C-alpha positions as CSV (number, residue, x, y, z in Angstrom):
1,M,22.2,-2.2,-3.3
2,T,23.0,-5.9,-2.8
3,Y,21.2,-8.1,-4.0
4,I,20.4,-11.9,-3.7
5,T,18.6,-14.5,-5.8
6,E,19.4,-17.2,-2.5
7,I,21.6,-16.2,0.7
8,E,24.7,-18.5,0.7
9,A,23.9,-19.5,4.8
10,S,20.4,-20.1,3.5
11,K,20.6,-22.8,1.3
12,P,18.4,-25.9,2.3
13,E,20.5,-28.8,3.7
14,A,17.7,-31.2,3.3
15,S,16.3,-31.9,-0.6
16,F,12.6,-33.0,0.6
17,V,12.3,-28.8,1.5
18,K,11.5,-26.6,-1.1
19,A,13.6,-23.2,-0.7
20,Q,11.1,-20.7,0.3
21,I,13.1,-17.6,-0.4
22,D,11.2,-15.7,-3.3
23,K,12.7,-16.1,-6.9
24,A,12.5,-12.1,-7.1
25,P,15.8,-11.3,-6.4
26,R,15.8,-9.7,-2.9
27,S,18.2,-7.7,-0.6
28,F,20.5,-7.9,2.2
29,A,19.3,-4.8,3.7
30,L,16.1,-5.1,3.7
31,D,16.6,-9.0,5.7
32,A,18.4,-6.9,7.7
33,L,16.1,-4.5,8.6
34,R,13.2,-7.2,9.2
35,G,15.2,-9.4,11.4
36,L,16.4,-6.2,13.1
37,A,12.9,-5.3,13.8
38,I,12.4,-9.1,14.7
39,I,15.1,-9.2,17.1
40,G,14.5,-5.4,18.7
41,M,10.7,-7.0,19.5
42,V,12.3,-10.2,21.2
43,F,14.5,-8.3,23.1
44,S,12.3,-5.7,24.2
45,G,9.7,-8.5,25.0
46,V,11.9,-10.7,27.5
47,F,13.9,-7.4,29.1
48,P,13.3,-7.2,32.8
49,H,10.5,-4.7,33.7
50,E,12.0,-3.0,36.9
51,A,12.6,0.5,38.0
52,L,16.0,0.5,38.0
53,W,16.3,0.3,34.3
54,P,16.4,3.8,32.4
55,G,12.6,4.4,30.9
56,Y,14.1,4.3,27.1
57,M,15.0,0.7,27.6
58,F,10.6,0.6,27.4
59,H,8.0,1.9,25.2
60,G,7.3,5.5,25.9
61,Q,4.3,5.8,26.9
62,V,4.9,2.5,29.6
63,G,8.1,2.5,31.6
64,P,9.4,3.0,35.0
65,P,9.0,3.2,37.7
66,D,5.0,1.8,37.9
67,F,4.9,0.6,34.1
68,K,1.3,1.7,33.8
69,Y,0.1,3.3,30.4
70,T,0.4,7.0,30.4
71,P,-1.1,7.8,27.2
72,E,-0.9,11.7,27.6
73,V,2.9,11.4,27.9
74,P,4.7,11.9,24.4
75,G,8.0,10.6,23.2
76,I,9.4,7.7,21.4
77,T,12.0,5.2,22.4
78,W,14.0,2.6,20.4
79,V,11.5,0.1,21.4
80,D,9.0,1.9,19.9
81,L,10.7,1.7,16.3
82,V,10.5,-1.9,15.9
83,F,7.0,-2.5,14.8
84,P,7.1,0.5,12.5
85,F,10.3,-1.1,10.8
86,F,8.8,-4.3,10.6
87,L,5.6,-2.6,9.1
88,F,7.8,-0.9,6.6
89,S,9.7,-4.1,5.2
90,M,6.5,-5.6,5.0
91,G,5.7,-2.7,2.8
92,A,8.6,-3.0,0.8
93,A,8.8,-6.3,0.1
94,F,5.4,-6.0,-1.9
95,P,6.5,-5.3,-5.2
96,L,9.8,-7.9,-4.6
97,A,7.2,-10.4,-4.0
98,M,4.5,-10.0,-6.6
99,N,6.0,-7.5,-9.3
100,K,7.2,-10.8,-11.5
101,K,3.9,-12.7,-11.0
102,I,1.6,-9.8,-12.1
103,Q,4.2,-9.1,-15.3
104,E,3.6,-12.7,-16.4
105,G,-0.1,-12.3,-16.1
106,D,-0.9,-14.1,-12.7
107,Q,-2.9,-11.5,-11.4
108,K,-5.8,-13.5,-9.7
109,G,-3.4,-16.0,-8.6
110,V,-1.4,-13.1,-6.5
111,I,-4.9,-11.7,-5.5
112,L,-5.5,-15.5,-4.2
113,N,-2.2,-16.1,-2.5
114,V,-3.0,-12.7,-0.6
115,L,-6.7,-13.4,0.9
116,K,-4.5,-16.9,1.6
117,R,-2.2,-15.0,3.5
118,F,-4.7,-13.1,5.3
119,A,-6.3,-16.1,6.4
120,L,-3.5,-18.3,7.6
121,L,-2.1,-14.8,9.2
122,V,-5.5,-14.4,11.7
123,F,-5.2,-18.4,12.2
124,F,-1.5,-17.5,13.9
125,A,-2.9,-14.7,15.5
126,I,-5.5,-16.6,17.2
127,V,-3.6,-20.0,17.9
128,L,-0.4,-17.6,19.8
129,R,-3.1,-16.0,22.0
130,N,-5.0,-19.5,22.9
131,A,-2.4,-21.6,22.8
132,Q,0.5,-19.3,24.7
133,P,2.0,-22.0,27.2
134,F,2.0,-18.9,29.8
135,S,-1.8,-18.3,29.2
136,L,-2.9,-22.1,29.6
137,T,-4.5,-23.4,33.3
138,A,-3.2,-27.0,33.4
139,E,-2.6,-27.8,37.0
140,G,0.6,-29.2,35.9
141,Q,2.8,-26.3,34.5
142,W,4.7,-28.7,32.8
143,I,2.1,-29.4,30.3
144,N,1.1,-26.2,29.7
145,M,5.1,-25.8,28.4
146,I,5.3,-29.5,26.9
147,S,1.8,-27.9,24.7
148,G,3.4,-24.9,23.8
149,V,6.4,-26.8,22.3
150,I,4.0,-29.3,20.4
151,V,2.5,-26.2,18.8
152,F,6.1,-24.8,17.9
153,G,6.6,-27.7,16.2
154,C,3.2,-28.3,14.3
155,F,4.1,-24.5,12.9
156,F,6.5,-26.1,10.5
157,L,3.8,-28.4,9.5
158,V,1.6,-25.8,8.7
159,F,3.4,-22.9,7.2
160,M,6.7,-25.0,5.4
161,R,6.5,-25.7,2.0
162,F,7.1,-29.1,1.6
163,S,8.0,-30.2,-2.0
164,F,6.7,-33.4,-2.5
165,E,6.0,-34.9,-6.0
166,Q,2.5,-36.4,-4.5
167,K,0.5,-33.2,-3.2
168,W,-1.5,-35.2,-1.2
169,K,1.6,-35.7,0.9
170,L,2.0,-31.8,1.6
171,Y,-1.9,-31.5,2.1
172,A,-1.6,-34.6,4.6
173,L,1.3,-32.9,6.6
174,R,-0.8,-29.4,6.7
175,I,-3.8,-31.0,8.0
176,A,-1.9,-32.8,10.8
177,G,-0.6,-29.9,11.8
178,F,-3.9,-28.0,12.3
179,L,-5.9,-31.5,13.5
180,I,-3.1,-31.5,16.5
181,I,-3.2,-27.5,17.5
182,A,-7.0,-28.1,17.3
183,T,-6.9,-30.8,19.4
184,I,-4.1,-29.4,22.4
185,I,-6.3,-26.0,22.2
186,G,-9.3,-28.7,22.8
187,L,-8.3,-30.7,25.4
188,H,-7.2,-27.6,27.7
189,T,-11.0,-25.9,26.9
190,A,-12.2,-28.8,27.7
191,F,-10.0,-29.8,31.2
192,T,-9.0,-26.9,32.4
193,D,-10.1,-22.9,32.8
194,T,-8.6,-22.3,29.7
195,K,-11.5,-20.9,27.3
196,F,-10.6,-20.4,23.7
197,S,-11.9,-17.5,21.6
198,K,-11.7,-16.2,18.4
199,G,-11.8,-13.1,20.1
200,K,-7.9,-13.5,21.5
201,S,-5.4,-12.8,19.5
202,D,-2.1,-11.9,18.9
203,I,-2.9,-7.7,18.0
204,I,0.9,-7.6,16.2
205,M,0.0,-10.5,14.2
206,L,-3.5,-9.4,13.5
207,V,-2.5,-6.4,12.6
208,L,0.1,-7.8,10.3
209,A,-2.4,-9.6,8.3
210,N,-5.0,-6.5,7.7
211,M,-1.9,-5.0,6.4
212,A,-0.7,-8.0,4.2
213,L,-4.2,-8.3,2.9
214,I,-5.3,-4.2,2.6
215,G,-1.5,-3.1,1.8
216,S,-1.2,-5.8,-0.4
217,L,-4.4,-4.9,-2.8
218,I,-3.7,-1.5,-2.6
219,W,-0.6,-1.5,-4.0
220,I,-1.5,-3.8,-6.8
221,C,-4.2,-2.0,-7.6
222,T,-1.9,1.6,-7.2
223,R,1.3,-0.5,-9.2
224,K,2.0,2.2,-11.4
225,N,0.5,5.2,-9.3
226,W,2.1,6.5,-6.4
227,L,-0.3,9.6,-6.5
228,A,-3.2,7.3,-6.4
229,R,-1.3,5.2,-3.4
230,I,-0.8,8.2,-1.7
231,G,-4.0,9.4,-2.3
232,V,-5.3,6.6,0.2
233,L,-3.0,7.7,2.8
234,A,-5.1,11.3,2.1
235,F,-8.3,9.6,2.7
236,F,-7.6,8.0,5.7
237,A,-6.4,10.9,7.2
238,A,-9.7,12.6,6.1
239,M,-11.4,9.2,7.9
240,R,-9.3,9.5,11.3
241,L,-9.9,12.9,11.4
242,T,-13.6,12.6,11.5
243,H,-14.6,9.3,12.8
244,D,-15.4,10.6,15.9
245,I,-18.4,12.8,14.8
246,E,-22.0,11.3,16.2
247,G,-23.8,10.8,13.0
248,S,-21.4,10.6,10.3
249,W,-21.1,8.1,8.1
250,N,-17.2,8.4,8.7
251,Q,-18.2,6.9,12.3
252,A,-20.4,4.2,10.6
253,V,-17.5,2.7,8.2
254,W,-14.9,3.5,10.9
255,N,-17.1,1.3,14.0
256,F,-18.3,-1.6,10.9
257,H,-18.6,-3.9,12.2
258,P,-18.8,-5.1,15.7
259,A,-18.9,-9.2,15.0
260,I,-16.4,-8.8,12.7
261,S,-13.9,-7.1,15.1
262,W,-12.1,-10.3,15.6
263,F,-10.2,-10.5,12.6
264,Y,-10.9,-7.0,11.2
265,N,-10.7,-3.0,12.5
266,F,-10.6,-0.1,10.6
267,A,-8.4,1.4,13.2
268,F,-5.5,-1.0,11.7
269,L,-5.7,0.9,8.7
270,K,-3.6,3.9,10.3
271,Y,-0.4,1.7,10.0
272,L,-1.1,1.9,6.4
273,N,0.9,5.4,6.7
274,I,4.2,2.9,7.2
275,V,3.3,0.0,4.8
276,L,2.1,1.8,1.6
277,V,5.7,4.2,2.2
278,G,7.3,1.1,2.8
279,S,5.4,-0.4,-0.8
280,I,7.5,3.0,-2.6
281,M,10.8,2.2,-1.4
282,G,10.0,-1.4,-2.5
283,D,9.2,0.1,-5.8
284,I,12.5,1.9,-6.3
285,I,14.3,-1.3,-5.1
286,Y,12.8,-2.9,-7.9
287,S,13.0,-0.5,-10.6
288,F,16.7,-0.8,-10.1
289,K,17.1,-4.4,-10.1
290,P,16.9,-4.3,-14.3
291,K,20.3,-2.0,-14.4
292,T,23.4,-3.1,-14.8
293,K,25.3,-4.7,-12.4
294,I,25.2,-2.3,-9.2
295,T,29.0,-1.3,-8.4
296,E,30.4,-0.2,-4.9
297,S,30.3,2.7,-3.7
298,N,33.6,4.7,-2.5
299,K,34.3,3.8,0.6
300,T,34.9,7.6,2.3
301,R,31.7,8.6,1.0
302,S,29.9,5.9,2.5
303,V,31.2,5.8,6.1
304,L,29.9,9.3,5.9
305,L,26.3,8.5,4.1
306,S,26.1,6.0,7.2
307,L,27.2,8.1,10.0
308,I,24.5,10.7,8.8
309,C,22.0,7.8,8.8
310,F,22.6,6.6,12.1
311,S,22.5,10.2,13.3
312,F,18.8,10.3,12.3
313,L,18.3,7.7,14.6
314,V,20.1,9.0,17.5
315,V,18.7,12.6,17.6
316,N,15.3,11.9,17.1
317,L,15.3,9.6,19.4
318,Y,17.0,11.3,21.8
319,G,15.4,14.7,21.4
320,L,11.9,13.3,20.9
321,Y,12.3,11.4,24.4
322,T,13.5,14.4,25.9
323,R,11.1,16.3,24.6
324,Q,14.0,18.9,22.7
325,V,11.8,19.2,19.4
326,L,13.0,22.5,18.3
327,L,17.0,21.1,18.4
328,T,15.7,17.9,17.2
329,L,14.4,19.6,14.1
330,G,17.4,21.8,13.8
331,L,19.5,19.1,13.9
332,D,17.4,17.0,11.6
333,V,17.9,20.0,8.7
334,V,21.5,20.1,9.3
335,L,21.6,16.5,8.8
336,C,18.8,16.3,5.3
337,I,21.4,19.2,3.9
338,G,24.4,17.4,4.8
339,G,23.0,14.1,3.1
340,T,21.8,15.9,0.3
341,L,25.3,17.3,-0.2
342,L,27.1,14.5,0.1
343,L,24.4,12.4,-2.9
344,K,24.3,15.8,-4.9
345,T,26.2,14.3,-8.3
346,P,26.0,10.3,-7.4
347,A,29.2,8.2,-8.7
348,N,27.0,5.4,-9.8
349,A,23.7,3.6,-9.4
350,K,24.1,2.2,-6.1
351,E,25.0,6.0,-5.0
352,E,21.8,7.2,-7.7
353,L,19.8,4.6,-5.4
354,Y,20.8,6.1,-2.1
355,K,20.1,9.8,-3.6
356,I,16.2,8.6,-4.4
357,L,15.4,7.0,-0.9
358,F,17.5,9.7,1.1
359,G,15.9,12.3,-0.7
360,W,12.2,10.1,0.6
361,G,13.6,10.0,4.1
362,T,14.0,13.6,4.3
363,F,10.5,14.1,3.3
364,W,8.4,11.6,5.7
365,V,11.2,12.7,8.6
366,L,10.5,16.3,8.4
367,L,6.8,15.6,8.0
368,G,6.7,13.7,11.2
369,L,8.0,16.8,12.7
370,A,5.6,19.2,11.1
371,F,3.0,17.0,13.0
372,E,4.7,16.3,16.0
373,A,2.7,19.2,18.2
374,Y,-0.7,17.9,17.3
375,E,-2.1,15.6,19.3
376,G,0.1,16.3,22.4
377,G,3.5,15.3,20.6
378,I,4.4,12.4,18.7
379,K,3.6,8.8,20.4
380,K,3.4,5.0,19.7
381,D,0.4,4.3,21.7
382,P,-1.9,5.9,21.4
383,S,0.0,6.2,17.5
384,S,-0.4,9.3,16.0
385,F,0.4,10.8,12.7
386,S,3.8,12.0,13.9
387,F,4.7,8.5,14.8
388,W,3.7,6.7,11.3
389,F,5.4,9.3,8.9
390,L,8.7,10.0,11.1
391,S,9.3,6.2,11.9
392,S,9.0,5.7,7.9
393,G,11.2,8.2,7.1
394,L,13.7,6.7,10.0
395,A,13.2,3.4,8.1
396,F,14.8,4.8,5.0
397,F,17.5,6.0,6.7
398,T,18.2,2.5,8.3
399,Y,17.4,0.7,5.3
400,I,20.6,3.1,3.8
401,L,22.8,1.9,6.6
402,L,22.0,-1.5,6.8
403,D,22.7,-1.5,2.9
404,I,26.0,0.3,3.7
405,I,27.5,-2.2,6.2
406,C,26.4,-4.7,4.0
407,Q,29.4,-4.2,1.5
408,F,32.1,-3.9,5.0
409,V,30.5,-7.0,6.7
410,K,29.0,-9.0,4.5
411,N,30.3,-12.3,5.4
412,N,30.0,-11.7,9.5
413,I,28.5,-15.0,11.4
414,L,26.4,-12.1,13.5
415,W,25.3,-10.3,10.3
416,K,24.4,-13.5,8.3
417,S,22.4,-14.4,11.6
418,L,20.5,-10.9,11.0
419,I,19.4,-11.6,7.5
420,Q,18.6,-15.1,8.4
421,C,16.5,-13.7,11.1
422,G,14.8,-11.6,8.7
423,Q,14.2,-14.2,6.2
424,N,11.9,-16.4,8.7
425,P,10.5,-13.9,10.8
426,M,7.7,-15.9,12.0
427,V,10.5,-18.6,13.8
428,A,12.0,-15.6,15.2
429,Y,8.5,-13.9,16.6
430,V,7.5,-17.0,18.5
431,A,10.5,-19.6,19.4
432,A,10.9,-17.1,22.9
433,G,7.3,-17.8,24.2
434,F,6.9,-21.3,22.7
435,F,10.1,-22.8,22.3
436,I,12.8,-21.2,24.4
437,V,11.4,-20.2,27.6
438,P,9.1,-22.8,27.8
439,I,12.4,-25.5,27.6
440,F,13.9,-23.1,30.1
441,T,10.4,-23.7,32.3
442,I,10.8,-27.4,32.1
443,T,14.4,-27.9,32.8
444,H,14.4,-25.6,35.5
445,I,17.4,-23.0,33.9
446,S,14.2,-19.9,34.6
447,D,15.2,-20.9,38.2
448,L,18.5,-20.5,37.9
449,F,18.1,-17.1,36.2
450,E,15.4,-16.2,39.1
451,S,18.4,-16.8,41.4
452,L,20.7,-14.5,39.9
453,K,18.5,-11.6,40.2
454,A,17.8,-12.4,43.3
455,I,21.6,-12.0,44.1
456,N,21.4,-8.6,41.9
457,P,18.5,-7.5,40.1
458,Y,20.7,-6.1,37.2
459,L,21.8,-9.9,36.4
460,A,18.3,-9.9,35.1
461,I,19.8,-9.1,32.0
462,I,21.6,-12.3,31.3
463,R,17.9,-14.1,30.9
464,A,17.2,-11.3,28.3
465,F,20.4,-11.9,26.2
466,S,20.1,-15.4,27.0
467,V,16.6,-15.8,25.3
468,T,17.5,-13.1,22.4
469,I,20.7,-15.1,21.7
470,L,18.8,-18.5,21.4
471,V,15.9,-17.0,19.4
472,I,18.3,-15.6,16.9
473,A,20.1,-19.1,16.9
474,T,16.9,-20.8,16.5
475,A,15.6,-18.6,13.6
476,S,18.8,-18.9,11.9
477,F,19.5,-22.8,12.3
478,A,16.2,-22.7,10.6
479,T,16.6,-20.9,8.0
480,K,20.1,-22.5,7.1
481,K,18.2,-25.4,7.1
482,G,15.2,-24.5,5.0
483,W,13.0,-24.7,6.9
484,F,11.0,-21.4,6.2
485,W,7.3,-20.7,7.6
486,R,5.6,-19.2,5.1
487,T,1.6,-18.0,4.7
């Protein structure tokens, strides 16, 4: 495993900005996993929704030809993995971000930071939905686009941590950011048909807010007790299987309380089945930190292991999408045996780490397949036990794959860009909708893309790649400058 205190490519160039990478050691592979998830979200979000594209380029339950939501259709695609991979990386980051302060006796400060993070993420989720440029209704479209760009700029004021000696300067900038955002939303509410509602929020960010709060608190309480942590998952399973029984206390807890649904929903806790599993990987990674310097693995064994890990992704995505479940199970068993034999005698600390992670990945993938037949097959929406557990297992294998890739391409500019997106995920998440696409619209570049699409529908892919590349460039630039958004 490759640890870094601060990735070279993200050293801040401005002295007035405090580097936002946690002081605790980080892993390139974990940042890459997070970056891969974010880039996947962006690309799938801007990918042309046209019937001519194959179904595996969209969510398993929302695909061509009509793109209608069909919850009865089982199967998953690569698009369905990007969100659970991000949740998994969030959970894996808990130990790396909080262990040191807890060990120093500052548990109260850690809990306060968790509460603050929750509040800021809820704010972020609400603003993203209420100030989304293409949801605003001013008569001049350019007004809506500029409003979005201004909000994007204000996020820097709200979420960056400036290292001013005088604290009041920091607070003044944050307050200014909040006030400008509130003013923009207020003006649109007052003078257009746009209506602000705290009930409108970005569902992905709202889920992340709940997971950041509840997942962090559970990790803190079970920091030294994996059995208790897995017990939480068993408790949730019981609640999910019984919550629709009329008159039961389970139903009362599940549905409590409609008035707070704008920031909390018990159903969101289903994603603890991914976040808490990710936190176990984070604990394992953290436990290897104090050991002697982890040496490079044998290249041949590393390549073989990476092929096995990549094969898990291909086999499960293809097999479950095409509903060849028995074939998928058989090939997974073969891959599990192959990887286990390959890592039977670790040559160094890194391979010892891989052996542990591979074992956990094997468990969760096979558990996910054991649940596959339940509720009509694996689905992302509505998500199922099979989906949570299988995607968690695949995240273990993807982490191993990315960590091995680190050994060979650590200085590659594309690889660094992937990591930089993972270190600054909030910027990458909103850059398309609040910055790049609005600029395209104002400058009429969007019209050019529409012209290309009119010539040939397949040319619409140019827009998707252009937006995604510019998102990566924007997030990478912000990371290099030390402009990190942190909650």
